[in-house]
PyMOL Python script that loads the backbone (N, CA, C, O; Angstrom):
from pymol import cmd

cmd.read_pdbstr("""\
ATOM      1  N   MET A   1     -98.779  83.749 -27.208  1.00  0.00           N
ATOM      2  CA  MET A   1     -98.048  85.290 -26.407  1.00  0.00           C
ATOM      3  C   MET A   1     -98.558  86.098 -27.185  1.00  0.00           C
ATOM      4  O   MET A   1     -98.574  86.169 -28.414  1.00  0.00           O
ATOM      5  N   THR A   2     -99.203  87.037 -25.957  1.00  0.00           N
ATOM      6  CA  THR A   2     -99.855  88.499 -26.739  1.00  0.00           C
ATOM      7  C   THR A   2     -98.766  89.356 -27.141  1.00  0.00           C
ATOM      8  O   THR A   2     -97.609  89.257 -26.732  1.00  0.00           O
ATOM      9  N   PRO A   3     -99.380  90.541 -28.296  1.00  0.00           N
ATOM     10  CA  PRO A   3     -98.306  91.509 -28.283  1.00  0.00           C
ATOM     11  C   PRO A   3     -97.385  91.701 -27.019  1.00  0.00           C
ATOM     12  O   PRO A   3     -96.201  91.514 -26.737  1.00  0.00           O
ATOM     13  N   ALA A   4     -98.693  92.240 -26.306  1.00  0.00           N
ATOM     14  CA  ALA A   4     -98.063  93.002 -24.815  1.00  0.00           C
ATOM     15  C   ALA A   4     -96.772  91.917 -24.303  1.00  0.00           C
ATOM     16  O   ALA A   4     -95.598  92.272 -24.200  1.00  0.00           O
ATOM     17  N   GLU A   5     -97.198  90.773 -24.064  1.00  0.00           N
ATOM     18  CA  GLU A   5     -96.134  89.974 -23.632  1.00  0.00           C
ATOM     19  C   GLU A   5     -94.870  89.722 -24.198  1.00  0.00           C
ATOM     20  O   GLU A   5     -93.969  89.380 -23.432  1.00  0.00           O
ATOM     21  N   LEU A   6     -94.581  89.858 -25.717  1.00  0.00           N
ATOM     22  CA  LEU A   6     -94.030  89.845 -26.448  1.00  0.00           C
ATOM     23  C   LEU A   6     -92.939  91.163 -26.156  1.00  0.00           C
ATOM     24  O   LEU A   6     -91.710  91.165 -26.081  1.00  0.00           O
ATOM     25  N   ARG A   7     -94.052  92.391 -26.013  1.00  0.00           N
ATOM     26  CA  ARG A   7     -93.220  93.707 -25.764  1.00  0.00           C
ATOM     27  C   ARG A   7     -92.345  93.508 -24.306  1.00  0.00           C
ATOM     28  O   ARG A   7     -91.275  94.084 -24.108  1.00  0.00           O
ATOM     29  N   ALA A   8     -92.806  92.855 -23.608  1.00  0.00           N
ATOM     30  CA  ALA A   8     -92.121  92.395 -22.526  1.00  0.00           C
ATOM     31  C   ALA A   8     -91.025  91.747 -21.990  1.00  0.00           C
ATOM     32  O   ALA A   8     -90.414  91.908 -20.933  1.00  0.00           O
ATOM     33  N   LEU A   9     -90.862  90.815 -23.123  1.00  0.00           N
ATOM     34  CA  LEU A   9     -89.342  89.997 -23.320  1.00  0.00           C
ATOM     35  C   LEU A   9     -88.193  90.758 -22.930  1.00  0.00           C
ATOM     36  O   LEU A   9     -88.504  91.945 -22.835  1.00  0.00           O
ATOM     37  N   PRO A  10     -87.149  90.574 -22.703  1.00  0.00           N
ATOM     38  CA  PRO A  10     -85.782  90.995 -22.760  1.00  0.00           C
ATOM     39  C   PRO A  10     -85.104  90.847 -24.264  1.00  0.00           C
ATOM     40  O   PRO A  10     -84.881  89.789 -24.852  1.00  0.00           O
ATOM     41  N   LEU A  11     -84.859  92.080 -24.689  1.00  0.00           N
ATOM     42  CA  LEU A  11     -84.284  91.635 -26.206  1.00  0.00           C
ATOM     43  C   LEU A  11     -83.073  90.925 -25.690  1.00  0.00           C
ATOM     44  O   LEU A  11     -82.443  91.164 -24.660  1.00  0.00           O
ATOM     45  N   GLY A  12     -82.755  89.521 -27.076  1.00  0.00           N
ATOM     46  CA  GLY A  12     -81.680  88.845 -26.792  1.00  0.00           C
ATOM     47  C   GLY A  12     -82.164  87.426 -26.534  1.00  0.00           C
ATOM     48  O   GLY A  12     -81.511  86.391 -26.673  1.00  0.00           O
ATOM     49  N   THR A  13     -83.913  87.616 -25.980  1.00  0.00           N
ATOM     50  CA  THR A  13     -84.417  86.176 -25.627  1.00  0.00           C
ATOM     51  C   THR A  13     -84.393  85.759 -27.318  1.00  0.00           C
ATOM     52  O   THR A  13     -84.340  86.379 -28.380  1.00  0.00           O
ATOM     53  N   ARG A  14     -84.478  84.092 -26.810  1.00  0.00           N
ATOM     54  CA  ARG A  14     -84.754  83.254 -28.114  1.00  0.00           C
ATOM     55  C   ARG A  14     -86.066  83.143 -28.038  1.00  0.00           C
ATOM     56  O   ARG A  14     -86.559  83.023 -26.916  1.00  0.00           O
ATOM     57  N   VAL A  15     -86.882  83.156 -29.156  1.00  0.00           N
ATOM     58  CA  VAL A  15     -87.849  83.393 -29.660  1.00  0.00           C
ATOM     59  C   VAL A  15     -88.363  82.506 -30.680  1.00  0.00           C
ATOM     60  O   VAL A  15     -87.495  82.523 -31.552  1.00  0.00           O
ATOM     61  N   VAL A  16     -89.395  81.660 -31.089  1.00  0.00           N
ATOM     62  CA  VAL A  16     -90.083  81.372 -32.302  1.00  0.00           C
ATOM     63  C   VAL A  16     -91.461  82.521 -32.708  1.00  0.00           C
ATOM     64  O   VAL A  16     -92.349  82.726 -31.880  1.00  0.00           O
ATOM     65  N   VAL A  17     -91.459  82.947 -33.578  1.00  0.00           N
ATOM     66  CA  VAL A  17     -92.714  83.575 -33.948  1.00  0.00           C
ATOM     67  C   VAL A  17     -93.044  83.195 -35.527  1.00  0.00           C
ATOM     68  O   VAL A  17     -92.365  83.296 -36.548  1.00  0.00           O
ATOM     69  N   ARG A  18     -94.393  82.710 -35.273  1.00  0.00           N
ATOM     70  CA  ARG A  18     -95.425  82.198 -36.450  1.00  0.00           C
ATOM     71  C   ARG A  18     -95.823  83.336 -36.914  1.00  0.00           C
ATOM     72  O   ARG A  18     -95.948  84.275 -36.129  1.00  0.00           O
ATOM     73  N   TYR A  19     -96.139  83.516 -38.444  1.00  0.00           N
ATOM     74  CA  TYR A  19     -96.577  85.012 -38.511  1.00  0.00           C
ATOM     75  C   TYR A  19     -97.319  84.384 -40.280  1.00  0.00           C
ATOM     76  O   TYR A  19     -97.236  83.316 -40.886  1.00  0.00           O
ATOM     77  N   ARG A  20     -98.066  85.830 -40.592  1.00  0.00           N
ATOM     78  CA  ARG A  20     -98.897  85.294 -41.734  1.00  0.00           C
ATOM     79  C   ARG A  20     -97.894  85.963 -42.823  1.00  0.00           C
ATOM     80  O   ARG A  20     -97.072  86.863 -42.646  1.00  0.00           O
ATOM     81  N   LEU A  21     -98.278  85.105 -44.230  1.00  0.00           N
ATOM     82  CA  LEU A  21     -97.396  85.758 -45.325  1.00  0.00           C
ATOM     83  C   LEU A  21     -98.147  86.178 -46.067  1.00  0.00           C
ATOM     84  O   LEU A  21     -99.199  85.542 -46.000  1.00  0.00           O
ATOM     85  N   HIS A  22     -98.183  87.409 -47.199  1.00  0.00           N
ATOM     86  CA  HIS A  22     -99.001  87.881 -47.767  1.00  0.00           C
ATOM     87  C   HIS A  22     -98.907  87.480 -49.070  1.00  0.00           C
ATOM     88  O   HIS A  22     -98.287  88.249 -49.804  1.00  0.00           O
ATOM     89  N   GLY A  23     -99.419  86.339 -49.628  1.00  0.00           N
ATOM     90  CA  GLY A  23     -99.112  85.431 -51.156  1.00  0.00           C
ATOM     91  C   GLY A  23     -99.716  84.647 -51.432  1.00  0.00           C
ATOM     92  O   GLY A  23    -100.505  84.307 -50.550  1.00  0.00           O
ATOM     93  N   ASP A  24     -99.767  83.995 -52.516  1.00  0.00           N
ATOM     94  CA  ASP A  24    -100.409  82.890 -52.782  1.00  0.00           C
ATOM     95  C   ASP A  24    -100.077  81.562 -52.419  1.00  0.00           C
ATOM     96  O   ASP A  24    -100.936  80.685 -52.330  1.00  0.00           O
ATOM     97  N   THR A  25     -98.652  81.337 -52.166  1.00  0.00           N
ATOM     98  CA  THR A  25     -97.924  80.132 -51.973  1.00  0.00           C
ATOM     99  C   THR A  25     -97.953  79.657 -50.693  1.00  0.00           C
ATOM    100  O   THR A  25     -98.433  78.536 -50.530  1.00  0.00           O
ATOM    101  N   HIS A  26     -97.613  80.162 -49.907  1.00  0.00           N
ATOM    102  CA  HIS A  26     -98.042  79.919 -48.314  1.00  0.00           C
ATOM    103  C   HIS A  26     -98.712  80.748 -47.567  1.00  0.00           C
ATOM    104  O   HIS A  26     -98.828  81.921 -47.922  1.00  0.00           O
ATOM    105  N   LYS A  27     -99.199  80.347 -46.550  1.00  0.00           N
ATOM    106  CA  LYS A  27    -100.158  80.927 -45.748  1.00  0.00           C
ATOM    107  C   LYS A  27     -99.296  81.580 -44.325  1.00  0.00           C
ATOM    108  O   LYS A  27     -99.598  82.684 -43.873  1.00  0.00           O
ATOM    109  N   ALA A  28     -98.436  80.906 -43.850  1.00  0.00           N
ATOM    110  CA  ALA A  28     -97.547  81.424 -42.634  1.00  0.00           C
ATOM    111  C   ALA A  28     -96.206  80.729 -42.751  1.00  0.00           C
ATOM    112  O   ALA A  28     -96.069  79.762 -43.500  1.00  0.00           O
ATOM    113  N   THR A  29     -95.172  81.237 -41.983  1.00  0.00           N
ATOM    114  CA  THR A  29     -93.768  80.882 -41.952  1.00  0.00           C
ATOM    115  C   THR A  29     -93.464  81.131 -40.486  1.00  0.00           C
ATOM    116  O   THR A  29     -94.168  81.878 -39.805  1.00  0.00           O
ATOM    117  N   ASP A  30     -92.379  80.476 -40.002  1.00  0.00           N
ATOM    118  CA  ASP A  30     -91.708  80.724 -38.404  1.00  0.00           C
ATOM    119  C   ASP A  30     -90.452  81.254 -38.856  1.00  0.00           C
ATOM    120  O   ASP A  30     -89.874  80.975 -39.907  1.00  0.00           O
ATOM    121  N   ALA A  31     -89.986  82.276 -37.692  1.00  0.00           N
ATOM    122  CA  ALA A  31     -88.763  82.890 -37.314  1.00  0.00           C
ATOM    123  C   ALA A  31     -88.223  82.491 -36.150  1.00  0.00           C
ATOM    124  O   ALA A  31     -88.716  82.891 -35.095  1.00  0.00           O
ATOM    125  N   LEU A  32     -87.225  81.714 -36.160  1.00  0.00           N
ATOM    126  CA  LEU A  32     -86.555  81.396 -35.190  1.00  0.00           C
ATOM    127  C   LEU A  32     -84.938  82.264 -34.630  1.00  0.00           C
ATOM    128  O   LEU A  32     -83.896  82.366 -35.277  1.00  0.00           O
ATOM    129  N   GLY A  33     -85.164  82.648 -33.592  1.00  0.00           N
ATOM    130  CA  GLY A  33     -83.700  83.545 -33.177  1.00  0.00           C
ATOM    131  C   GLY A  33     -83.756  84.300 -32.127  1.00  0.00           C
ATOM    132  O   GLY A  33     -84.501  84.144 -31.160  1.00  0.00           O
ATOM    133  N   GLU A  34     -82.848  85.264 -32.321  1.00  0.00           N
ATOM    134  CA  GLU A  34     -82.878  86.142 -30.802  1.00  0.00           C
ATOM    135  C   GLU A  34     -84.003  87.484 -31.592  1.00  0.00           C
ATOM    136  O   GLU A  34     -84.094  87.883 -32.753  1.00  0.00           O
ATOM    137  N   LEU A  35     -84.647  87.828 -30.442  1.00  0.00           N
ATOM    138  CA  LEU A  35     -85.790  89.072 -30.342  1.00  0.00           C
ATOM    139  C   LEU A  35     -84.525  90.246 -30.073  1.00  0.00           C
ATOM    140  O   LEU A  35     -83.697  90.173 -29.164  1.00  0.00           O
ATOM    141  N   VAL A  36     -84.623  91.463 -31.235  1.00  0.00           N
ATOM    142  CA  VAL A  36     -83.698  92.272 -31.197  1.00  0.00           C
ATOM    143  C   VAL A  36     -84.306  93.436 -31.097  1.00  0.00           C
ATOM    144  O   VAL A  36     -83.829  94.372 -30.455  1.00  0.00           O
ATOM    145  N   HIS A  37     -85.439  93.484 -31.738  1.00  0.00           N
ATOM    146  CA  HIS A  37     -86.291  94.593 -31.314  1.00  0.00           C
ATOM    147  C   HIS A  37     -87.817  94.284 -31.470  1.00  0.00           C
ATOM    148  O   HIS A  37     -88.340  93.609 -32.358  1.00  0.00           O
ATOM    149  N   VAL A  38     -88.551  95.054 -30.199  1.00  0.00           N
ATOM    150  CA  VAL A  38     -89.915  95.359 -30.231  1.00  0.00           C
ATOM    151  C   VAL A  38     -90.410  96.383 -30.382  1.00  0.00           C
ATOM    152  O   VAL A  38     -90.044  97.073 -29.430  1.00  0.00           O
ATOM    153  N   GLY A  39     -91.455  97.305 -31.423  1.00  0.00           N
ATOM    154  CA  GLY A  39     -91.926  98.131 -31.416  1.00  0.00           C
ATOM    155  C   GLY A  39     -93.533  98.338 -31.300  1.00  0.00           C
ATOM    156  O   GLY A  39     -94.317  97.528 -30.804  1.00  0.00           O
ATOM    157  N   ASP A  40     -93.803  99.401 -31.778  1.00  0.00           N
ATOM    158  CA  ASP A  40     -95.781  99.394 -31.608  1.00  0.00           C
ATOM    159  C   ASP A  40     -96.297  98.435 -32.619  1.00  0.00           C
ATOM    160  O   ASP A  40     -97.013  97.522 -32.207  1.00  0.00           O
ATOM    161  N   THR A  41     -96.094  98.499 -33.583  1.00  0.00           N
ATOM    162  CA  THR A  41     -95.917  98.016 -35.317  1.00  0.00           C
ATOM    163  C   THR A  41     -95.242  96.838 -35.715  1.00  0.00           C
ATOM    164  O   THR A  41     -95.898  95.966 -36.284  1.00  0.00           O
ATOM    165  N   THR A  42     -94.191  96.696 -35.533  1.00  0.00           N
ATOM    166  CA  THR A  42     -93.233  95.320 -35.733  1.00  0.00           C
ATOM    167  C   THR A  42     -92.116  95.285 -34.676  1.00  0.00           C
ATOM    168  O   THR A  42     -91.600  96.113 -33.925  1.00  0.00           O
ATOM    169  N   CYS A  43     -91.918  93.596 -35.009  1.00  0.00           N
ATOM    170  CA  CYS A  43     -90.744  93.428 -34.312  1.00  0.00           C
ATOM    171  C   CYS A  43     -89.945  92.458 -34.952  1.00  0.00           C
ATOM    172  O   CYS A  43     -90.420  91.536 -35.616  1.00  0.00           O
ATOM    173  N   THR A  44     -88.441  92.694 -34.720  1.00  0.00           N
ATOM    174  CA  THR A  44     -87.491  92.049 -35.383  1.00  0.00           C
ATOM    175  C   THR A  44     -86.911  91.056 -34.935  1.00  0.00           C
ATOM    176  O   THR A  44     -86.359  91.273 -33.856  1.00  0.00           O
ATOM    177  N   VAL A  45     -86.755  89.468 -35.552  1.00  0.00           N
ATOM    178  CA  VAL A  45     -85.743  88.827 -34.930  1.00  0.00           C
ATOM    179  C   VAL A  45     -84.519  88.307 -35.701  1.00  0.00           C
ATOM    180  O   VAL A  45     -84.663  88.326 -36.924  1.00  0.00           O
ATOM    181  N   ALA A  46     -83.533  87.922 -35.314  1.00  0.00           N
ATOM    182  CA  ALA A  46     -82.182  87.811 -36.079  1.00  0.00           C
ATOM    183  C   ALA A  46     -82.209  86.089 -35.973  1.00  0.00           C
ATOM    184  O   ALA A  46     -82.243  85.358 -34.983  1.00  0.00           O
ATOM    185  N   THR A  47     -82.187  85.866 -37.030  1.00  0.00           N
ATOM    186  CA  THR A  47     -82.021  84.326 -37.409  1.00  0.00           C
ATOM    187  C   THR A  47     -80.997  84.086 -38.410  1.00  0.00           C
ATOM    188  O   THR A  47     -80.512  84.951 -39.139  1.00  0.00           O
ATOM    189  N   ARG A  48     -80.676  82.737 -38.394  1.00  0.00           N
ATOM    190  CA  ARG A  48     -79.229  82.054 -38.756  1.00  0.00           C
ATOM    191  C   ARG A  48     -79.135  83.396 -40.404  1.00  0.00           C
ATOM    192  O   ARG A  48     -78.104  84.037 -40.605  1.00  0.00           O
ATOM    193  N   ARG A  49     -80.131  83.507 -41.138  1.00  0.00           N
ATOM    194  CA  ARG A  49     -80.140  83.827 -42.221  1.00  0.00           C
ATOM    195  C   ARG A  49     -80.114  85.601 -42.184  1.00  0.00           C
ATOM    196  O   ARG A  49     -79.867  86.115 -43.275  1.00  0.00           O
ATOM    197  N   GLY A  50     -80.262  86.199 -41.449  1.00  0.00           N
ATOM    198  CA  GLY A  50     -80.364  87.578 -41.004  1.00  0.00           C
ATOM    199  C   GLY A  50     -81.895  87.786 -40.283  1.00  0.00           C
ATOM    200  O   GLY A  50     -82.676  86.931 -39.864  1.00  0.00           O
ATOM    201  N   GLU A  51     -81.999  89.184 -40.308  1.00  0.00           N
ATOM    202  CA  GLU A  51     -82.852  89.992 -39.721  1.00  0.00           C
ATOM    203  C   GLU A  51     -83.934  89.794 -40.491  1.00  0.00           C
ATOM    204  O   GLU A  51     -83.943  89.984 -41.707  1.00  0.00           O
ATOM    205  N   VAL A  52     -85.419  89.189 -39.454  1.00  0.00           N
ATOM    206  CA  VAL A  52     -86.926  89.134 -39.947  1.00  0.00           C
ATOM    207  C   VAL A  52     -87.444  90.394 -39.404  1.00  0.00           C
ATOM    208  O   VAL A  52     -87.561  90.456 -38.180  1.00  0.00           O
ATOM    209  N   VAL A  53     -87.744  91.317 -40.052  1.00  0.00           N
ATOM    210  CA  VAL A  53     -88.966  92.004 -39.822  1.00  0.00           C
ATOM    211  C   VAL A  53     -90.431  91.904 -39.737  1.00  0.00           C
ATOM    212  O   VAL A  53     -90.905  91.978 -40.871  1.00  0.00           O
ATOM    213  N   ILE A  54     -91.479  91.742 -38.679  1.00  0.00           N
ATOM    214  CA  ILE A  54     -92.436  90.863 -38.373  1.00  0.00           C
ATOM    215  C   ILE A  54     -93.632  92.064 -38.324  1.00  0.00           C
ATOM    216  O   ILE A  54     -93.198  92.932 -37.567  1.00  0.00           O
ATOM    217  N   ALA A  55     -94.685  92.371 -38.726  1.00  0.00           N
ATOM    218  CA  ALA A  55     -95.495  93.423 -38.224  1.00  0.00           C
ATOM    219  C   ALA A  55     -96.577  92.449 -37.211  1.00  0.00           C
ATOM    220  O   ALA A  55     -97.161  91.413 -37.529  1.00  0.00           O
ATOM    221  N   ILE A  56     -96.600  93.072 -36.103  1.00  0.00           N
ATOM    222  CA  ILE A  56     -97.124  92.746 -35.186  1.00  0.00           C
ATOM    223  C   ILE A  56     -98.413  92.074 -35.303  1.00  0.00           C
ATOM    224  O   ILE A  56     -98.815  91.113 -34.647  1.00  0.00           O
ATOM    225  N   ALA A  57     -99.158  92.887 -36.478  1.00  0.00           N
ATOM    226  CA  ALA A  57    -100.821  92.403 -36.680  1.00  0.00           C
ATOM    227  C   ALA A  57    -100.506  90.692 -37.179  1.00  0.00           C
ATOM    228  O   ALA A  57    -101.212  89.726 -36.889  1.00  0.00           O
ATOM    229  N   ASP A  58     -99.311  90.683 -37.956  1.00  0.00           N
ATOM    230  CA  ASP A  58     -99.198  89.190 -38.639  1.00  0.00           C
ATOM    231  C   ASP A  58     -99.224  88.268 -37.987  1.00  0.00           C
ATOM    232  O   ASP A  58     -99.745  87.241 -38.422  1.00  0.00           O
ATOM    233  N   ILE A  59     -98.676  88.317 -36.733  1.00  0.00           N
ATOM    234  CA  ILE A  59     -98.114  87.493 -35.562  1.00  0.00           C
ATOM    235  C   ILE A  59     -99.299  86.464 -35.414  1.00  0.00           C
ATOM    236  O   ILE A  59    -100.430  86.902 -35.202  1.00  0.00           O
ATOM    237  N   ILE A  60     -99.118  85.381 -35.500  1.00  0.00           N
ATOM    238  CA  ILE A  60    -100.374  84.344 -35.369  1.00  0.00           C
ATOM    239  C   ILE A  60    -100.007  83.234 -33.771  1.00  0.00           C
ATOM    240  O   ILE A  60    -100.836  82.624 -33.096  1.00  0.00           O
ATOM    241  N   ALA A  61     -98.362  83.313 -33.559  1.00  0.00           N
ATOM    242  CA  ALA A  61     -97.953  82.692 -32.332  1.00  0.00           C
ATOM    243  C   ALA A  61     -96.725  83.085 -32.224  1.00  0.00           C
ATOM    244  O   ALA A  61     -96.023  83.530 -33.132  1.00  0.00           O
ATOM    245  N   ALA A  62     -96.352  82.881 -30.777  1.00  0.00           N
ATOM    246  CA  ALA A  62     -95.198  83.492 -30.236  1.00  0.00           C
ATOM    247  C   ALA A  62     -94.838  82.624 -29.276  1.00  0.00           C
ATOM    248  O   ALA A  62     -95.865  82.073 -28.879  1.00  0.00           O
ATOM    249  N   LYS A  63     -93.674  82.136 -28.575  1.00  0.00           N
ATOM    250  CA  LYS A  63     -93.507  81.610 -27.758  1.00  0.00           C
ATOM    251  C   LYS A  63     -91.574  81.614 -27.275  1.00  0.00           C
ATOM    252  O   LYS A  63     -90.884  81.457 -28.282  1.00  0.00           O
ATOM    253  N   THR A  64     -91.011  81.715 -26.386  1.00  0.00           N
ATOM    254  CA  THR A  64     -89.895  81.290 -25.950  1.00  0.00           C
ATOM    255  C   THR A  64     -89.519  80.063 -25.993  1.00  0.00           C
ATOM    256  O   THR A  64     -90.208  79.132 -25.576  1.00  0.00           O
ATOM    257  N   VAL A  65     -88.063  79.918 -26.650  1.00  0.00           N
ATOM    258  CA  VAL A  65     -87.667  78.489 -26.891  1.00  0.00           C
ATOM    259  C   VAL A  65     -86.123  78.489 -26.218  1.00  0.00           C
ATOM    260  O   VAL A  65     -85.359  79.396 -26.550  1.00  0.00           O
ATOM    261  N   PRO A  66     -85.720  77.558 -25.360  1.00  0.00           N
ATOM    262  CA  PRO A  66     -84.537  77.086 -25.092  1.00  0.00           C
ATOM    263  C   PRO A  66     -83.050  77.689 -26.140  1.00  0.00           C
ATOM    264  O   PRO A  66     -83.118  78.154 -27.278  1.00  0.00           O
ATOM    265  N   PRO A  67     -81.885  77.495 -25.352  1.00  0.00           N
ATOM    266  CA  PRO A  67     -80.869  77.896 -26.587  1.00  0.00           C
ATOM    267  C   PRO A  67     -80.943  76.672 -27.226  1.00  0.00           C
ATOM    268  O   PRO A  67     -81.672  75.764 -26.826  1.00  0.00           O
ATOM    269  N   PRO A  68     -80.169  76.593 -28.277  1.00  0.00           N
ATOM    270  CA  PRO A  68     -79.681  75.622 -29.466  1.00  0.00           C
ATOM    271  C   PRO A  68     -78.882  74.417 -28.831  1.00  0.00           C
ATOM    272  O   PRO A  68     -78.479  74.917 -27.781  1.00  0.00           O
ATOM    273  N   PRO A  69     -78.534  73.433 -28.857  1.00  0.00           N
ATOM    274  CA  PRO A  69     -77.752  72.364 -27.999  1.00  0.00           C
ATOM    275  C   PRO A  69     -76.465  72.838 -28.271  1.00  0.00           C
ATOM    276  O   PRO A  69     -76.352  73.780 -29.056  1.00  0.00           O
ATOM    277  N   GLU A  70     -75.646  72.426 -27.841  1.00  0.00           N
ATOM    278  CA  GLU A  70     -74.295  72.232 -27.710  1.00  0.00           C
ATOM    279  C   GLU A  70     -74.114  71.514 -29.552  1.00  0.00           C
ATOM    280  O   GLU A  70     -74.915  70.802 -30.158  1.00  0.00           O
ATOM    281  N   ARG A  71     -72.761  72.054 -30.014  1.00  0.00           N
ATOM    282  CA  ARG A  71     -72.548  70.986 -31.301  1.00  0.00           C
ATOM    283  C   ARG A  71     -71.579  69.856 -30.582  1.00  0.00           C
ATOM    284  O   ARG A  71     -70.722  69.965 -29.706  1.00  0.00           O
ATOM    285  N   ARG A  72     -71.985  68.942 -31.185  1.00  0.00           N
ATOM    286  CA  ARG A  72     -71.115  67.484 -30.964  1.00  0.00           C
ATOM    287  C   ARG A  72     -69.626  67.924 -31.913  1.00  0.00           C
ATOM    288  O   ARG A  72     -69.523  68.603 -32.935  1.00  0.00           O
ATOM    289  N   PRO A  73     -68.660  67.270 -31.143  1.00  0.00           N
ATOM    290  CA  PRO A  73     -67.728  66.947 -32.136  1.00  0.00           C
ATOM    291  C   PRO A  73     -67.744  65.836 -33.118  1.00  0.00           C
ATOM    292  O   PRO A  73     -67.939  64.630 -32.963  1.00  0.00           O
ATOM    293  N   ARG A  74     -67.488  66.555 -34.172  1.00  0.00           N
ATOM    294  CA  ARG A  74     -67.090  65.130 -35.290  1.00  0.00           C
ATOM    295  C   ARG A  74     -66.478  64.005 -34.728  1.00  0.00           C
ATOM    296  O   ARG A  74     -65.751  64.072 -33.737  1.00  0.00           O
ATOM    297  N   THR A  75     -66.776  62.868 -35.388  1.00  0.00           N
ATOM    298  CA  THR A  75     -65.824  61.744 -34.743  1.00  0.00           C
ATOM    299  C   THR A  75     -65.625  61.171 -36.044  1.00  0.00           C
ATOM    300  O   THR A  75     -66.506  61.191 -36.904  1.00  0.00           O
ATOM    301  N   PRO A  76     -64.343  60.593 -36.232  1.00  0.00           N
ATOM    302  CA  PRO A  76     -63.647  60.177 -37.849  1.00  0.00           C
ATOM    303  C   PRO A  76     -64.615  58.711 -37.977  1.00  0.00           C
ATOM    304  O   PRO A  76     -65.055  57.873 -37.189  1.00  0.00           O
ATOM    305  N   ALA A  77     -64.658  58.992 -39.697  1.00  0.00           N
ATOM    306  CA  ALA A  77     -65.683  57.575 -39.938  1.00  0.00           C
ATOM    307  C   ALA A  77     -64.791  56.248 -39.392  1.00  0.00           C
ATOM    308  O   ALA A  77     -63.563  56.197 -39.465  1.00  0.00           O
ATOM    309  N   ALA A  78     -65.639  55.198 -38.836  1.00  0.00           N
ATOM    310  CA  ALA A  78     -64.604  54.147 -38.591  1.00  0.00           C
ATOM    311  C   ALA A  78     -63.876  53.296 -40.017  1.00  0.00           C
ATOM    312  O   ALA A  78     -64.550  53.603 -41.000  1.00  0.00           O
ATOM    313  N   GLU A  79     -63.033  52.596 -40.301  1.00  0.00           N
ATOM    314  CA  GLU A  79     -62.593  51.916 -41.184  1.00  0.00           C
ATOM    315  C   GLU A  79     -62.800  50.778 -41.242  1.00  0.00           C
ATOM    316  O   GLU A  79     -62.331  50.111 -42.163  1.00  0.00           O
TER     317      GLU A  79
END
""", "prot")
cmd.dss("prot")
cmd.show_as("cartoon", "prot")
cmd.util.cbc("prot")
cmd.orient("prot")
């Protein structure tokens, strides 16, 4: 997905964004969550751990993803 395609998505769309890290230990990581902001130089994804601000220049790949599956009810353990 190009930056222009990312900017065209409606806010609230569930996305996964792979982006470069600027360190020695890892080269890239993913942010999975709702797209809450897209600007000229950054985008923000609301993940389960909080909001992640990503530089558009650091994005390697991005795509929309379906909503998470419904949680199954717990079943009691057999005795």
